[in-house]
FIDREN-273549 format. One line per field, with one value per atom (N, C-alpha, C): residue in three letters; atom name; x negated, y, z. Coordinates in steps of 0.02 Angstrom, whole numbers, plus 32768, in hexadecimal, padded with zeros to 4 digits. Each point is the difference from the previous one (the first is absolute). Layout:
<pts>
rest: (ALA;...)
atom: (CA;...)
east: (X;...)
north: (Y;...)
up: (Z;...)
</pts>
This chain:
<pts>
rest: (MET;MET;MET;SER;SER;SER;LYS;LYS;LYS;ALA;ALA;ALA;SER;SER;SER;ILE;ILE;ILE;ARG;ARG;ARG;ASN;ASN;ASN;VAL;VAL;VAL;VAL;VAL;VAL;GLU;GLU;GLU;GLU;GLU;GLU;PRO;PRO;PRO;TRP;TRP;TRP;GLN;GLN;GLN;GLN;GLN;GLN;PHE;PHE;PHE;PRO;PRO;PRO;GLY;GLY;GLY;HIS;HIS;HIS;PHE;PHE;PHE;GLY;GLY;GLY;GLY;GLY;GLY;ALA;ALA;ALA;LEU;LEU;LEU;SER;SER;SER;LYS;LYS;LYS;ALA;ALA;ALA;LEU;LEU;LEU;VAL;VAL;VAL;ARG;ARG;ARG;PRO;PRO;PRO;GLU;GLU;GLU;ASN;ASN;ASN;LEU;LEU;LEU;GLY;GLY;GLY;SER;SER;SER;LYS;LYS;LYS;LEU;LEU;LEU;VAL;VAL;VAL;ASP;ASP;ASP;TYR;TYR;TYR;ARG;ARG;ARG;ILE;ILE;ILE;SER;SER;SER;THR;THR;THR;TYR;TYR;TYR;GLN;GLN;GLN;PRO;PRO;PRO;MET;MET;MET;ALA;ALA;ALA;TYR;TYR;TYR;VAL;VAL;VAL;GLU;GLU;GLU;THR;THR;THR;HIS;HIS;HIS;ALA;ALA;ALA;HIS;HIS;HIS;GLN;GLN;GLN;VAL;VAL;VAL;GLN;GLN;GLN;GLU;GLU;GLU;GLN;GLN;GLN;ILE;ILE;ILE;TYR;TYR;TYR;HIS;HIS;HIS;VAL;VAL;VAL;LEU;LEU;LEU;GLU;GLU;GLU;GLY;GLY;GLY;GLU;GLU;GLU;GLY;GLY;GLY;ALA;ALA;ALA;MET;MET;MET;GLU;GLU;GLU;ILE;ILE;ILE;GLU;GLU;GLU;GLY;GLY;GLY;LYS;LYS;LYS;THR;THR;THR;SER;SER;SER;ILE;ILE;ILE;VAL;VAL;VAL;ARG;ARG;ARG;ARG;ARG;ARG;HIS;HIS;HIS;ASP;ASP;ASP;VAL;VAL;VAL;ILE;ILE;ILE;PHE;PHE;PHE;ILE;ILE;ILE;PRO;PRO;PRO;PRO;PRO;PRO;GLY;GLY;GLY;VAL;VAL;VAL;ARG;ARG;ARG;HIS;HIS;HIS;SER;SER;SER;ILE;ILE;ILE;ARG;ARG;ARG;ASN;ASN;ASN;ASN;ASN;ASN;GLY;GLY;GLY;LEU;LEU;LEU;GLY;GLY;GLY;ASP;ASP;ASP;LEU;LEU;LEU;THR;THR;THR;PHE;PHE;PHE;ILE;ILE;ILE;VAL;VAL;VAL;VAL;VAL;VAL;THR;THR;THR;THR;THR;THR;PRO;PRO;PRO;VAL;VAL;VAL;ASP;ASP;ASP;ASP;ASP;ASP;ARG;ARG;ARG)
atom: (N;CA;C;N;CA;C;N;CA;C;N;CA;C;N;CA;C;N;CA;C;N;CA;C;N;CA;C;N;CA;C;N;CA;C;N;CA;C;N;CA;C;N;CA;C;N;CA;C;N;CA;C;N;CA;C;N;CA;C;N;CA;C;N;CA;C;N;CA;C;N;CA;C;N;CA;C;N;CA;C;N;CA;C;N;CA;C;N;CA;C;N;CA;C;N;CA;C;N;CA;C;N;CA;C;N;CA;C;N;CA;C;N;CA;C;N;CA;C;N;CA;C;N;CA;C;N;CA;C;N;CA;C;N;CA;C;N;CA;C;N;CA;C;N;CA;C;N;CA;C;N;CA;C;N;CA;C;N;CA;C;N;CA;C;N;CA;C;N;CA;C;N;CA;C;N;CA;C;N;CA;C;N;CA;C;N;CA;C;N;CA;C;N;CA;C;N;CA;C;N;CA;C;N;CA;C;N;CA;C;N;CA;C;N;CA;C;N;CA;C;N;CA;C;N;CA;C;N;CA;C;N;CA;C;N;CA;C;N;CA;C;N;CA;C;N;CA;C;N;CA;C;N;CA;C;N;CA;C;N;CA;C;N;CA;C;N;CA;C;N;CA;C;N;CA;C;N;CA;C;N;CA;C;N;CA;C;N;CA;C;N;CA;C;N;CA;C;N;CA;C;N;CA;C;N;CA;C;N;CA;C;N;CA;C;N;CA;C;N;CA;C;N;CA;C;N;CA;C;N;CA;C;N;CA;C;N;CA;C;N;CA;C;N;CA;C;N;CA;C;N;CA;C;N;CA;C;N;CA;C;N;CA;C;N;CA;C;N;CA;C;N;CA;C;N;CA;C;N;CA;C;N;CA;C;N;CA;C;N;CA;C;N;CA;C;N;CA;C;N;CA;C;N;CA;C;N;CA;C;N;CA;C;N;CA;C)
east: (D62A;803E;8034;8028;8031;8044;8028;803D;8035;803C;803A;7FFE;8016;8002;8031;8013;802C;7FD8;7FF7;7FDF;802B;7FF4;8020;7FCF;800C;7FD3;7FDC;801D;7FDC;7FC5;7FFC;7FC9;7FBD;8008;7FBB;7FEC;7FC3;7FEB;7FFA;800A;7FF5;7FB3;7FF2;7FB9;7FFE;7FC6;7FF4;7FC2;8018;7FD4;7FCE;7FC6;7FD1;8024;7FEE;801B;8044;8018;803E;7FED;8021;7FEF;8037;7FF6;802E;8039;8000;8037;8025;7FDB;801F;7FFC;8034;7FF9;8029;7FE4;8020;8000;8033;7FFF;8002;7FC5;7FF5;8028;8041;802A;7FF6;7FEF;7FED;7FBE;7FD0;7FB9;7FDF;7FC8;7FDF;7FE9;7FE7;7FEC;8031;803E;802D;8035;8011;802B;7FEE;7FC1;7FE9;801E;801C;8019;7FCA;8010;7FCE;800C;8034;801A;8017;801B;8023;7FDD;7FFF;7FED;803E;801F;8046;7FF7;8005;7FF4;803A;8007;802E;7FD6;8006;7FD6;802B;7FE2;801F;7FC9;800C;7FD0;801E;7FD7;8011;8004;801A;7FF6;7FBA;7FEF;7FBA;7FD7;8018;7FD4;8008;7FCB;7FFC;7FCD;8006;7FCC;7FDE;7FC1;7FD9;8015;7FF7;800D;7FD5;801C;7FDF;8021;7FE3;801F;7FE4;802C;7FEC;7FEF;7FD2;7FE7;8035;801B;802F;803F;7FFF;803E;803F;8038;8040;8015;8021;801D;8045;802D;8042;8007;8018;800F;804A;8021;8047;8000;8019;8006;803D;7FF4;8038;801C;7FD4;8013;7FCF;8018;7FD6;7FF3;7FD7;7FED;7FBF;7FDF;7FB8;7FF6;7FBF;7FEA;7FDA;8016;7FDD;7FD8;7FC3;7FDA;7FEF;8016;7FEB;7FE2;7FC3;7FDB;8000;7FFA;7FFA;8048;8031;8042;8024;8015;801E;8048;8022;8047;8010;803C;8019;8022;7FF1;801F;8029;8037;8029;8021;802C;8021;801F;7FEE;8014;7FE4;7FCA;7FE0;7FCF;7FFD;7FD0;7FD0;7FBD;7FC8;7FDD;7FF5;7FD7;7FBC;7FCC;7FBA;7FDC;7FFA;7FD7;7FB3;7FDA;7FB9;7FE3;7FCC;7FD8;8023;8034;8029;7FE8;7FE2;7FEE;8037;8006;8039;7FF0;802A;7FFC;8045;8007;803B;7FEE;802A;7FEE;8048;7FF9;803E;8003;8026;8006;8042;8021;8041;7FF9;803B;8004;7FFD;8010;7FFF;7FD7;8000;7FD5;801B;7FD3;8014;7FED;8034;7FFE;800F;7FD7;8009;7FE2;8017;7FE5;7FD2;7FC7;7FD0;7FF8;8009;7FF5;7FC9;7FCA;7FC8;7FF3;7FF5;7FF0;7FCC;7FD2;7FEE;7FDD;7FF2;7FE5;7FBB;7FD3;7FC1;8000;7FD6;7FFE;7FC4;7FF5;7FCC;8015)
north: (5078;7FF3;7FEA;7FCD;7FE6;802D;7FFC;8025;7FD4;8014;7FD7;8007;7FC7;8007;7FCF;800D;7FD4;7FF1;7FBC;7FF2;7FC4;7FFF;7FC8;7FCB;7FC8;7FC4;800A;8021;8009;802A;8029;8031;7FDC;7FC3;7FE3;7FCD;7FFC;7FCD;7FB8;7FCC;7FBD;7FF6;7FDA;7FEA;7FB8;7FE1;7FB8;8008;7FFC;800A;7FC5;800F;7FC1;7FC7;7FC3;7FC0;7FEE;8026;7FF2;7FEF;7FCD;7FE8;7FED;7FFC;7FEC;802A;8045;802C;8008;7FFF;8011;804D;8022;8048;8026;8036;8021;8050;801E;804C;800E;8024;8017;8040;7FFA;8038;8033;7FE3;802B;7FE7;8027;7FF2;8045;7FFB;8038;802B;7FDD;801E;802D;7FE8;8024;802C;7FE4;802A;8015;7FE9;800A;7FDD;7FC6;7FD6;7FE8;7FFA;7FEF;7FB8;7FE9;7FBD;7FCE;8012;7FD6;7FFC;7FC4;7FF6;7FDB;8024;7FE6;7FFA;7FC0;7FF3;7FD8;8003;7FD5;7FD9;7FBE;7FD5;7FDB;7FF4;7FD5;7FCE;7FC3;7FCB;7FDD;7FFC;7FD7;7FB9;7FD2;7FBB;7FF1;7FD1;7FE7;8034;803B;8035;7FEF;8013;7FF6;8027;8005;801D;7FC2;8008;7FC7;8001;7FC7;7FF2;802B;8022;802F;800B;8023;800F;8047;8025;8042;8000;802B;8001;8020;8037;801F;8018;7FFD;8012;7FCF;801B;7FDD;8009;7FCB;800E;7FE8;8023;7FE6;7FFF;7FCA;7FF7;7FFB;8024;7FFD;7FF1;7FC2;7FE9;801E;8027;8025;7FD1;7FE0;7FDD;7FC7;7FC9;7FC7;7FCD;7FD0;7FCF;7FF3;7FEA;7FF8;7FCD;7FF3;7FD9;8029;8002;8020;7FCC;8007;7FD2;8027;7FE0;8018;7FCE;800A;7FCE;7FBE;7FFB;7FBE;7FDE;8020;7FE5;802D;7FE1;8020;8002;8038;8005;802A;7FEF;8024;803F;8036;8043;8018;8020;801E;803C;801D;803D;8004;8037;8018;7FD2;7FDB;7FE3;8035;8001;8030;7FD9;800D;7FD7;8030;7FEC;8023;7FD9;8027;7FE0;802A;7FE0;8021;7FFA;802D;7FFC;7FB9;7FF6;7FBA;7FCA;8002;7FCF;7FFB;7FC7;7FF7;7FF9;8024;7FFF;8010;7FF0;8019;7FF7;801E;7FFE;7FF0;7FDA;7FED;7FFC;8016;7FFD;7FBB;7FD2;7FBF;7FFF;803B;7FFD;800B;800A;8007;8048;802F;8047;8027;803E;802D;7FF8;8000;7FFE;804D;8020;8043;8007;8022;8007;803E;8010;8037;7FEE;801A;7FF1;803A;7FFA;8037;7FE4;8026;7FEF;803A;7FE8;8030;7FE1;801F;8045;8001;8038;8004;7FDD;8009;7FE1;7FBF;7FD0;7FC0;7FF7;8034;8001;801A)
up: (6315;8020;7FD2;8014;7FD7;8007;7FCC;7FF8;7FE5;800F;7FE5;7FB0;7FE1;7FB9;7FE2;7FBF;7FD9;7FBF;7FF3;7FBF;7FDC;7FC0;7FDC;7FF3;8001;7FF4;7FBF;7FD1;7FBB;8006;8036;8007;8012;8020;8012;7FD1;7FEA;7FCC;801E;7FD8;8012;8010;8030;800C;8010;7FEF;8019;8031;8042;8039;8004;8023;800B;8021;7FE7;801C;7FE3;7FD1;7FDF;7FB3;7FE8;7FBE;7FD2;7FBE;7FCF;7FF0;8011;7FF5;8039;803D;8043;800D;7FE4;8003;8036;8013;8038;7FF4;8018;8002;804B;8015;8047;8009;8012;8004;8035;8038;803C;801E;7FFF;8016;8013;802A;8011;7FC4;7FD4;7FC2;7FD8;7FFD;7FD9;8024;8040;8025;8046;8012;8042;803B;7FEC;8039;8030;803F;802F;801B;8000;801A;7FD6;7FC3;7FD3;7FB9;7FE7;7FBA;7FE2;7FCE;7FE5;7FB6;7FE5;7FBE;7FE3;7FC1;7FD4;7FD6;7FFB;7FDA;7FCC;7FC7;7FCF;7FE7;800E;7FEA;7FC0;7FCE;7FC8;8016;7FD4;8009;800B;802B;8010;8025;8009;8028;8049;8027;8046;8024;8041;802A;8026;8003;8023;804B;8018;804B;802A;802C;802F;8043;802D;803F;800D;8028;8010;804A;8014;804A;802B;7FF0;802A;7FDD;7FC1;7FDF;8000;8005;7FF4;7FBC;7FDE;7FBD;8002;7FD6;7FF2;7FB4;7FE7;7FBD;7FF7;7FCF;7FF0;7FB4;7FF3;7FB9;7FE4;7FC2;7FE0;7FCB;7FD6;7FC5;7FF6;7FE2;7FF1;8038;7FED;8031;8003;8039;8007;803B;8008;8036;8032;803D;8039;802B;8002;802A;8042;8037;8046;8027;8014;802A;7FDD;7FC1;7FDD;7FEE;8017;7FEE;7FC6;7FCE;7FC6;8007;7FF8;7FFC;7FBC;7FE4;7FCC;8017;7FE5;800F;7FC1;8013;7FC7;8019;7FD3;800C;8047;8020;8041;8037;7FF7;8034;801E;8040;8020;802A;7FF7;8021;802F;803B;8030;800A;7FF6;8008;8037;803C;8033;7FF6;8023;7FF9;8009;7FD8;800E;7FDE;7FDC;7FDF;7FB7;7FEE;7FBA;7FD4;7FC5;7FD5;7FBB;7FCD;7FBC;7FDF;7FC5;7FE0;7FB6;7FDE;7FBA;7FDC;7FBF;7FDC;7FD7;8016;7FE0;7FDD;7FF8;7FDD;7FB8;7FDF;7FBA;7FE9;802F;7FEF;8030;7FFF;802C;804A;802C;8048;8019;8018;8019;804C;8021;804A;801E;8038;8025;8036;8009;803A;802E;803B;8032;8030;8005;8028;8031;8040;8035;802E;801D;7FE9;7FB9;7FE3;7FBE;7FFB;8030;7FFE;802B;7FE9;8026;802E;802F;802B;8045)
</pts>
């Protein structure tokens, strides 16, 4: 059973999840494994220059990206757009997408995914 909690971002280790390359690091801050969430996967990610996630689509999951710092290239259904601080991107299920750090410094963003599992 999940319960209310307060955590600091420093408490969660950096990970490079499958399909992420070149220093595409994330901290899975709210997940079933660490806090017992049932509906939400909440992460902060920092991509070093040239880091990226491969192009992919989710079957049932929705995602929201909120860029906090840096600049990158967001590809949605084959169209690339530059994203930067305070851009918010919504990705519905079935939409092919990727994000890449083409900037000069780190690209940091929040990713919220729901539901937790893509089935």
